[in-house]
Structure formats: structure tokens, C-alpha cells
C-alpha positions, -999 to 999 in steps of 0.1 A, spaced: 25 -351 -735 3 -385 -745 30 -413 -754 6 -442 -750 -9 -432 -784 -4 -454 -814 19 -436 -841 35 -447 -872 70 -440 -862 93 -431 -832 126 -420 -824 151 -444 -799 143 -417 -770 110 -426 -769 115 -460 -752 122 -448 -716 87 -429 -719 72 -460 -732 83 -481 -702 67 -453 -678 37 -455 -701 38 -492 -700 38 -494 -662 11 -467 -659 -11 -490 -684 -6 -523 -661 -13 -502 -630 -48 -490 -645 -51 -529 -658 -56 -514 -691 -46 -533 -726 -12 -517 -738 -17 -501 -772 15 -508 -779 42 -540 -772 65 -522 -754 89 -551 -746 84 -564 -779 93 -531 -799 126 -526 -775 138 -558 -785 135 -558 -819 147 -523 -819 180 -536 -800 184 -563 -827 182 -540 -854 205 -514 -836 230 -545 -835 227 -556 -869 233 -521 -882 263 -517 -856 278 -545 -875 274 -532 -910 288 -496 -900 319 -510 -885 325 -526 -917 318 -498 -935 335 -472 -916 302 -450 -919 296 -419 -895 270 -414 -872 255 -383 -863 249 -373 -828 209 -373 -830 213 -411 -839 240 -417 -811 214 -402 -786 188 -424 -799 208 -454 -798 224 -448 -764 186 -444 -755 176 -479 -770 207 -496 -754 200 -481 -721 163 -491 -720 172 -527 -734 199 -530 -705 172 -520 -680 148 -548 -693 176 -574 -692 189 -566 -659 152 -565 -643 145 -599 -661 177 -619 -652 174 -603 -617 137 -616 -615 144 -651 -625 172 -652 -600 148 -646 -572 124 -671 -583 151 -699 -586 160 -689 -550 126 -696 -541 126 -727 -556 110 -724 -590 117 -743 -622 130 -728 -653 111 -741 -684 123 -728 -719 102 -737 -750 106 -723 -782 79 -742 -798 51 -724 -779 66 -689 -793 34 -668 -798 48 -632 -799 37 -610 -769 13 -624 -743 -2 -604 -719 -3 -610 -684 -34 -621 -672 -36 -598 -638 -23 -567 -652 -22 -569 -688 11 -556 -693 31 -572 -720 51 -607 -718 77 -607 -749 104 -617 -730 94 -640 -705 62 -650 -683 56 -675 -658 31 -702 -655 22 -725 -626 0 -752 -615 -25 -730 -594 -30 -706 -623 -34 -716 -660 -31 -682 -677 6 -661 -682 14 -640 -655 44 -614 -661 74 -612 -640 62 -583 -617 37 -605 -598 
């Protein structure tokens, strides 16, 4: 089973497998075929927006959709928890946060492991290229 190949579609329950594939690609220092973090964030936003519409129309949702939605929600929650935990650790070590929406360029790649850095990345005075939060 290869979940690192480019496809035209994927079910929501693919995201946990995509997380594993993303981790393996970074260990091998290979460019990811799919921007996993970006896809997960965008799919989560679509799910949130569709849930607002579903609540207002009382539409029925089949059990397959619920399984897919649950996988997306759990994967997104894991990503956000990890991001918050690492940021908290960095702040305890004395890092200074910097937020900039002007420089947003979509998905950047970590210069050390080539992992996609859609949600957050680190820059420092000693290294000019972006680094993912896993270093």
C-alpha cells in the first residue's frame, strides 16, 4: 500500500495514513508529493463550513461521511495539539513569537528535512531558511 502517490481524490480516512507518509518522507529527507498540512487544514475548513450549512438545513449524513469526518477532525486536532505544545516549549526556552500574514506564501518546506510547514515554521538569526517545529 502506497499512500505517497499523487491522486485526484482521497477519502477523509486517508489523513492518518498521510501523516505517517509525511513523517517517512521527512526521515528520508525527500520532498513530499502532497502538502499534507495544507490539505488537512483546508479540508478541516471545508468540513467546518459544511457543518454550519448542515446545521441550518437539518440534512442527514451517512455513516461513511461520519467516519471520514471523524478522521479529519482527529487528524486536525492532533496537528493543532502538537503545534501548540511545541510553541509552548519554545516560549519556555525564551523564543520570541513573530506573526506575519503579509509574508504568507502557502506551504514552505523545512530546509533540514523537507517537511511541509503550512501551519508554522521557525526562523532564527543563525539560520536564514525556514525550519519545521520538529527540529
